[in-house]
N, C-alpha and C positions, 0 to 999 in steps of 0.2 A: 798094883791097886785093884780093889774089887770093882766090878761093873758099876755098883752104886756110887762109889767114890769117884769113878771116872765121870759119871753123868753129872754129879754135883759140881765137879771142877769145870766142866764145859759150860754149865749154866752160869757159874760165877764169872767165867771169862766173857760170855755173851753180854752179861749185864754191865760189865766194865767197858765194853765196846759196842754200843747200841746201834751205830751206823753201819748197816750191812749193804750188800750190793743193791737190794731192792730199794732201800731208802735213798741211796745215791741217785737212782733213776727218777725219783719223784712220783707224785700222783697227779693224774689228770682226770677230768670228768669223763665218765664212761660214755661211749657212743651209743649205748643201749640202756633202756630203762630197766632191764632185768639182768644186768651183769655188773661186776665190780662192787665197790662199797657204795652202792647207790640206793637211796631210799625209794620206795615205790609209793607214790602219792595217789592212792586209790580211795575215792570217796565212797563211803558206806551210807546207806545200803544201796543195792542196785536200783536204777531208775526204771520206771514202767512207761515205756514209750510206745504205747499202742492205743488205738481208739476203742473206747467202750461207749458206743452210741446207741442208746436204747430209748428213743423218744416215746414209742408206743407203750413199752413195758413200764416206763416211768409214770405214765398217766393213767393206765388202766387200773381200776379199783380191784383189790384182791379180797375175796370173801371166802369164808369157810364152807365147805360142803358138808353133807350129812350122811356120808357113807354111800353104799350102793356102787354100781358100776357106771352110772351115767347121771348127768344132770337132766332133770325133767321139769318142764313148765308148760302152762296152758295159758292161752290168751284169747280174749274176746277181740276179734278183728273188725267187727262191723256191727252197728246197731241200726235198726230200721232200714235194713238193706234194700227193701222193696220200695222205700220212699213213701210209705203210707201217709196220707194227708192227715193233719191233726184236727181239722174242723169237725165238730160234732153237732148233731141235731138236738133240738130241745128235748130234755128228759132222757136222752139215750146215752149210752156209753160209747167210748171210742173203740177203734179197731185195734187188734193185737199187732205188735210189730214183729218183724223177723230179725234174727241176728245170726252172726257167724262166729265160730270159734275154731281154734287150731291147737294141736298138741305139738310140742317140740321136745327134742332130746339131743344130747351131745355126750358121747362117751368120754370118760376120763382117760387120760394118757399120761404115762410117766415120762419124765425127761431127766437126764443126768449125764455127767461126765466124771472121769476119774483120772488120777495122777498118782505118782509115787515119788518117794525120796529114799534112796538107799543109804545105808549107814555111813558109807564113805563120803557121800555128798553132804550129809549133816556135819561130819567131822570137819571137812574142808571149808565149810562156810562159817565156822565159829569165828566170832570177832568181826565178821563182815555182814552177814545177813542171817535171818532165821529161815532156813530152807523149808522147813515143814509149814510154818505159818504162811510163807510166800506161796507154797503149792496150793494150799486151801483157798487163799485169797484169790489167786488167779483162776482156780477152778470155778469159784462163784462168778467171777466176771465172765468166764467162757460160757457158763450156763446161761447167764443173762443175755449174752450176745446171741446164742442159739435160740433162746426163747423169743427174742425180738424177731428173728427170722421166721419163726413159726407163727408169731402173732400177725405178721404181715402176710406170709405166703404159704403157711402149712396147708397141705392138701391131702385129705383122707377120703373125700367123697365127691370130687368133681373130676371124673375121668375125661381125658381129652379125646379118646377114641382114635380113629385112624385119620392121619393128616390127609387133607385133600390133595389130589394130584396137581402139581404146578402147571400153569399155563405159560408157554414159552414163545418168545419172538427173538429174531436176530436183529442186530443193529450195528452201528458204526463204532469205531474205536475198539480198543482191546487187543490182546495178544494171544488169543486162543488159536489153536491150530486150524488153519483154513480148510474148508471143504471136508470137514470131519464130523461125524455124528457124535454128539455129546449127550450124556445122560444127566438128568437133574433129579434129585430127591429133596424132599423137605420133611422135617420133623418138628412138630409143635412142642413147645417147652413150657413147663410151669416155672415158677421162680427158682425152685431147686434145680431144675434143668439148666436154666440160664446161668446160675451161679457156678456151675461146673466150669464154664469157660470165662465168664465175666469177672469172677471173684466176688468176694463178699463186701469189700470196701468197709470192713469192720473187723477188729481183732488183729489186724496187721497193717503196716504202713506201706504205701506205694503199690497197692494192688491194682492192676489194670488188665483188661482182657487182651489176649494175644492169640490170634488164630494159628499163627505159625507154630506147629508142634502141639497144638491144643488137642485134647481128647474129650470125647463125649461117650458116656456109657449109659445103658438102660438100667442095669442093676449092679450092685456092688455087695460083696460079702465082707462084713465087718467082724473082726475078732475082738471080743470083749475081754476085760481084765480077768474074768473067771474062766477063760478059755472057751466059752460058748461063742457061737457065731449068730449073726442076724443077716438075712438077705434083705437089702434095702432097694426099693424102687427109687430111681434117681430123677424122676420128673420128666420123662420123655414119652410123648405119644407114640402110637404105632407109626412107623415110617410110611410115607406116601408110596403110591405106585410110581414106577419110573416114568418120566417124561423125556422124550428124545427129540432133538432138533439138530440139523446140520448147519454148521457155520458157513458164512459167505466165502466166496472163492478169492476175493481180492485182499490185498494188504490194507489193514486199517478198518475192516468191516467185521471183525471177528469178536463180537460181544453177544451176550445173551441176556435178555430181560426175563426174569421169572417172577410170577405172582402166584399167590395161593389164597383161596377164600379164608377169611378170618376164622379162627377156631375158638369157640366159646371156652373160656377158662384159660386160654394160653396167654402168656405175656411176652413170648419171643418165639423165633423160628430159626432152626439150624438148617443150613443149606449145604448139600453135597453135590459135587459135579465132577465130571471127567469122562474119559472114554470108558467103554465097557470094561468092568472089572477093576477100574481105578478111580471110582467115585469117592473122593476124599472130602472131609469137612473143609469148607472154604469160607463160610461166613456165618455169623449169628446176628440176626437183626431183631429189633423190637418193633418193626413194621412188617407187614405181610408180603414183602417183595424184596428182591435183590437184583443188582446190576452186576453181571459176571463179566469181568474184563480179563482175568488171567487164570492160570492154572491154580487149582486149590492146593493149599500147603499144610492143611491140618494133618494130624497123626491118626485120625479115625477113618476107617473105610466103612461105607454104608453097610457092607455085608456083615459087619460085626454086630449091628443092631438087629435084635430079633423082630419078627413080625407079630409083636404083642404090644399092648398098651401098658406102659410102666409109669404112668403119670401120678398115680395115687400111692400114698404111703400109709399103711395100716398102723404104724407105730406113732403117728402124730395126730394132732387135732387140726381142724380147719382154721386157717387164719383169715384175716379180713378179706383178702382178695378172693379167696375161695367162697367165703360166705356171701360176698357181694355178687359173684358171677354164677353162683349156684342156681340152677333152674328153679323158678318159682319164688325166688327171694324177694321180689318186688323192688330191689335196688335199681338205681339208674346205672345202666351199662351202655356205653357207646364206643364202637370202633369207628375211627375216622375212615373215609374212603381210601381205596388203594392208591389212587393218584399215579404219578410217574414211578415206574419200577425202580427201586433203589433209592428213591427220594421220598415218596409218600406224600401225605397231605398235611400241611402245617396248620396251626391255629390261625385264625383270621381276625383282623381288627374290625370293629364296627364303626371306626372313624370317630368315636366319641369317648375315648379312654376306656373302652371295653373290649371284650373278646367274644365273638359270636358264639363259639361252642360252649363257653362257660355260662353265658347268659341263657342259652338253650337248656343247659342242665339245671340251672337254678329255677328257671320257669317250670320245668318238669317237677322238681321237688315241691314247688308251691301248688301247682295245679292238681297234682295227685294226692299230696299228703299234707298240704298247708304247713310246710316247714321250710326252714332255711338252714343249710349246713353251717357249722361254725368255723370250719378250717378246711384247707386244701393241702394235702401232702403231695409234693411234686418231686420229680427228678430234677437234677441240676440243669439239664438242657431245656427243660420246660420252663424253669424259672427264668433263664436267660431270654427265651423266646417271649414270655409274658412281659418281661421288663421292656423289651424292645418294642413290642406291639403297643403297649399302653403309653409309653413315654413318647415314642416317635410318631404316633398317629393321633395327635390332638389331645394327649393326656396331660401335657405339662400344665396348662392353665387350671386343671381340675385337681392337681395334686396338693395335698396338705404337707407343708414343710415344717419339720421340727428342728428349730435352730438352737444350738447350744449357746447359752448366754455368755459362756466363758470363751467363745471363739475369738481368735486374735484378729484384729483389724487388718484389712488388706489381703487376706488369704481366702482362696476359693478351694473348697473340697469337691473334686470332680466325682460324678457318678451318683445315680439315684437308684434305690431299690424299692420295688413295690412290695410292701409288707402285708397289705390286705387288699381285698377286692370288694367294692360296694355292690351288694345285691340290690339291683335297681327295682326289684319288686317289693321287697320287705324293708329296705332301708338299712339292713344289717351289714356290718363289715365282716367279711369272711377272711380269716387269717391265712397267710400263705407260708408254709413251712417246708424246708428241704428235708427229705428223709434219705438217710445214707444208702439204703438198699432198695429204694423205689426204682423199678426198671425205667430206663430212658423212654421218653415219649409217653408218660403216664401221669394222670392226675387222679388222686383218690380223695373223695369228699368225706368228711368226718363230722359227726354231730356229738355234742357233749351231753345231750339229754333228749328225752322224748318230749316234744313240745305240746303235750296234751295234759290238761289238769286232771288230777286224780287217776293218773295212769297206773299207779302202784309200782312204778319202775324207778328205783333209786339211782341205778346206773344203767344207762342204755347199753353199755358194753362192760363186761367185767370178767375177771379170771376167777372161776369157782374152783377151789382147791380142796382136795381131800387131805393134802399135806403140802404146806408151803416149803420153801427151801430148808433142807436139813443136810447136815454133814455126817458122813460115816467114816470112822477110822476102823478099818478092818483088822481082825486079829492077825498077828504076825504069822506068816507062812514061809518067810525067807528073811534075809537080812535087809529088809527094806520096809518102810512105812507106806501103807497104801490108803488113799483117801478117795472118797466120792462125795459129790454134791448133787442132790436130787430135788425134784419137786413133782407133784402129781396133781393134775387138774385139767381144765378145759376152758376154752375161750367162749363165753356166752355173749351172743348179740341178740338182745330182745327185740330189736326193730331194725332189720337190715334195710328197709326202705329209707332210713335216715342216712344211709351211706351210698356211695356210688363211685364209678370210675369213668374216665375218658382215656382210651388207649389208642394205639396205632397212630400216634402223633409223630409227624416227621421230625427228625433230629434237627 
């Protein structure tokens, strides 16, 4: 027989006897989702499980610029500044008044990020997700998150300078080597510097600061998608001079308390300590002190940080914190006292459902500018502290309760949150809002408008844009699609005195 006839004969025989050895063994459910004759129950499309929290960006008005390299505006900041009296004698004219003006400018800055999808990634996603659309969508979200960071803490014009030399004392407790000279350095940080170690708490889940293995750099070289590079300042002041102290001789007395004078413009402080040549990053605090109990475990040696100030970034615009803390802004800025090293000074109750430090700030806003802020953006630890102070110290009788009429009988819902704060001077309620990237121990006061009639200011703060968000799909130069999402503008604050901060608040 020919091979073809042989093959047909075998097929015919197999059809007449369908039960083979495999069939006799039977089928069982596979122990793996990706083996055997097992369907793969994959839901499409992919889920987006990451936070995009941009409360400032969401509320700041966006207006079109008119070309040029910077936004410019002029303001009349005072009328009759000499206080000339208005009374006039019979038949005579009144005296001329004096006034003050000021010119302002803010340079435009471009922001943007890029991503790509190679051909194979597109092929493999067919029937499950649109890889190219997902790339652009996520790019826009990533740019929004970074824009929020800049709106809060961008810093192009507030240099921190040289960090002051720490003041040291020895104390009880701790496991430092006894009777040994220890060196301590401090480096003041902007929000960008703090985020190197603390994380962004935005754009990823589960981010927390971890000193063990943490690194801190003064500059970084970024390679761009077009193979160009940018050298970025990473938000660190010039490191302090070394401070040296010898630990105690006995067991259990080997700790060091370190404090530093508050640095204008700083939101945090990085601390390095150790024996000569081994001074490692050991802590990052949002107060101007630290209690040193054990050997530092960070991955950065102080010797790797240059003797230069790298706190400003020429590629970004000034965010709210920088505009508030900038010299001459007129905004309210207060650092709480140093207090106990490593503990700091907490907010204090006034015993009547209020907080002394907040009342002091609100009084300053009124006394100097006849205004009341509309909102306080706070860190999570500050919100908890405010809640405890207000509710535990005579606040309960003065709290307004909003009760759901649909609540079930016989049930109690535990816990009360303070959502707003009564300005005892103006009678206004100041809303309290958590900001995901507000440094711990900080309150930022926000105003929705300039409270003066005929001010000519539609938005007290706005984003002036030469170009709002736009997408670029670059020409193919390899077998991948390359995308960019960009914007170009600046954050304008017409009246910084309507804003303010309290910082250096104990955790």
